[in-house]
C-alpha positions, -999 to +999 in steps of 0.1 A: -055-113+283-045-123+319-035-096+341+004-096+349+008-062+365+003-056+403-011-023+418+022-010+429+035-015+393+004+003+378+008+032+402+045+035+395+038+035+357+010+062+361+033+086+382+062+081+355+038+088+328+025+120+345+062+132+350+071+125+314+038+143+300+045+173+324+081+176+312+069+175+275+042+199+279+063+223+299+088+221+271+115+208+294+118+179+270+117+188+234+124+174+201+128+137+194+134+130+231+102+148+241+083+129+216+096+096+228+090+104+263+053+112+253+049+079+235+063+059+264+040+078+288+010+069+266+021+031+266+025+033+304-010+047+307-023+021+284-007-008+300-017+004+335-053+008+323-056-029+312-032-042+338-013-062+311+022-056+297+032-076+267+069-072+276+063-090+309+046-118+289+076-123+267+100-126+296+078-146+317+075-117+344+044-110+365+040-085+393+003-095+399-003-114+430-017-148+426-051-156+439-053-186+462-085-206+468-104-190+439-118-212+411 
C-alpha cells in the first residue's frame, strides 16, 4: 500500500476521531448515531495510523506530498 494521506490530513482525522469518541463516551451521542460516530472514529484512527485511505484510492485523490529526487 502506497501512502496517500498527508500529515495535515492525518492530524485532522485524529482530532475528529477524538471528538467523536469523546461525544460517544460522555453520552452526548447515543443510540445508532453514537455507534456510527464510534465506528467512523475507529476507521479514521486506523487510516491515520497506516497513512492510506481506500476511498482516496477509488477517487484518485492523494494528499501526500510527492517526493522529488528520491529513487
